[in-house]
N, C-alpha and C positions, 0 to 999 in steps of 0.2 A: 501495497499499500504506499507508493511513494506518494509525497506532498503537494498536489494537487489545487491549483491556484484559480482564483477568478481571474486575479490580474496578473500574477507574480509567477515566478518559477522559483525554488529557490534552494538553486545551484552554488556553489561556492567558488568565489576566483579570488587573487589576491592584488595587492593593491601595490602600489612602486615603494612604500615604507614594509613591504611585508606585513600587514597586517592581511590577514582570512576576510573576507566578507561575500555575501550571498548574490549575486547578480539576479537583480528582479524582473527584466526585459521580456529572454527569452520565449516567453511566451503570451505575449502582447497582441501579435497578428490573430494565433488563433481566440482571443479574450474579444478582439474587436470581434469577425464573424459571429464569435458566439450572440452577440448583445443582439442580433435580429432576431434567433432566439429565443429567447429568454425577456425582449420587451414588455412582450404582451402577458409578465409574471411578478406578481406584487411584490418587489424584493423589501430588504428592512435596508436600509440607510448604511452607506459605505462609509467605516470609522478609515480613518486616515494617521497615519502612524512616520514621524517625526526618527528617518533611522538615519540622519548626518545633514540632511540638507539645511536645514537649518541653525546645525551647530554641532561640534563633535558627540558621540555616542560614545559609550564604553563598549570596546568589541563584542563582551562579552554579554551583555545589552542587544547588541546589536543579533547575534547568533541566535540567544531566544524571541528574541523580535521575531528574525524570519522563521525558524522553527511553527510560532505558533500563528504568525501570519498564515503557513500553509495549510494548518489542522484547522484553521477559522475557514479558508478557503475549500475546504476538503467539502462543506455544506453549506455554502450562501444562506440558507434557509435557516439554519440554528440561531445561530447570533450575529448574520448578515456579513458581506465580505470585508475586505479589511484590505489596502493599497499602502504599500511602505513607499517611503523617499528617501532617495538617498543622495540623486541628486539632482542637474536640471534636463535629463535626460525622461525620468520620473513624470516632473510635470508637462514634459511636453507632449507627451504618450496621453497622458491626461487628461490636456487641454483635449489635444484632437480628438480622443473617443469618444471621454464624457461631456466634456465641455466646461470642465473646473479649471478655473484659472486659480483659488486663494486657498490651495487645499490646506497648507500651516497657519493658517487662520481659526480653522475648525479640530488641527491635528487634536487627537488624545493623547494626555501624556503617558509616558514610556511604562511608567509605574505600574498606572491605572489600569494599561493596556495587558502587561502581564499578568495582574490580578485577576481580569476577566480570564484570562488561559486558564489559568491555572485553579481558582477557586469558584471563577464563577461569578456570578452578579446579583444578590440580593436585592437589586431594585426592579430589576425585571422577572426575579425570578428564573434566571438564564443560569444553567449549568456549565460546571466548567469546560474547553472544548480536546484539552489534555486529560488525561487519567496518571499524572503524576510526572514526579522529574527524572533525570538522569545527572547521580554527581558524574564529576567531571573535574579534572583541571583543565582552565584555555594555554597557559605555558610549559604543562612536563607534558599535556596529550597532544601539542599543536598536529604532530604531525598523523595522527590517529585521528582526527578531527572529522573529515568523511564519513569514517566508520561510525562517529558517534553520533551523527546529524541521520545517518541510514538508521541507524540502530531506533533514532528517535521519533525517524516516519513511520518502524516498523509497530515499535510501542504505545505511540501517541503520546509522546513523552518529553519534553522538555530541556536541555541538556544547561544545567547550573552549576555555577559553584558555591562552594561550603559558604555560610552566611549569608547568602544570597539572600535580601529579604522579600524575592519574586515568589521566592518557595511556599510560604506562608505555612498553610495546613497542610498541603498538599502532602502527599506519601511519595517517597523515593523507589521507583520501581527499578532501576539497574543501579547499581553502583560501580560504575566501569573505571573510578581510581582504585579502586580495589582488584576491581576481576581484571582490567584488564591494562593493569600494572606492569611497565616495564615492557608492555609490546611496541614492538615495530610498527610499523604500515602491513608488512606479510601478517603477521603474529593477525594482526586486528583484523585484515580481512579475511584469512583462513578461518578465522569464529565465528564473522560475520558468515560466510560460508556455511561453513559445517553447523552453527544452530539458527539460522536466519533466513536458510536462500529459499525455502516452500512458500516465506509469508510477503516478500515483498518482489518486485519485475524493474527494482530500479536501486541501483548504488550512486550518491553523492560521491563527485571528484573533486580534487584537487589540482589546479595547474600545475604546470612540472615547473619546474623551478623555484617556486614557492618560498623557498627558504634563499636561495643565492644572492639576494640584493644585499643582506648584512652581512654575509661576506666576501662580497665584491668590496664592500666600504672597510672592513677590518683586513 
């Protein structure tokens, strides 16, 4: 069960500074084509999330939010579709497809969005879209982050570091920090194949050379 999106596809890519992010644009044309099919259906309002367009967002927050975007957009009739805003390309697409020109003006705060994702919304009696969280460490486990994101899609869970307030009362459904401790990318890929190959049709990937920028600088 890959993370299927109304507007965005959560696929990881590495920025110039070596930081990993997930590109939101790969399925935009599919979304545009789908508007004609879904226009007759009454939809819940779209939620806009600032993932860097309006200012810096912590790397771990972007990872968690992009996974949540995917979980929300699997079935937008449950809690409404979500559109992540990383750079000007996202606003360009949004204006072209939906005619929205000022999404940052109504963007939901990241902490509120993650809370709804993991613990639901009492005000609207909406259940959480995530079944819990995956414990991991972004620094120690960068090389296997694609595997952790694939696992997030399989388990409907959000990767969070220890102490992240977004976890709230959510259950920890997988302890990657313990189970995948010391895993190489090969180890993690083999583990995922051996244990979850029959539960997903997609794999998250990371751009080759993602870790070379800092090596060149050094």
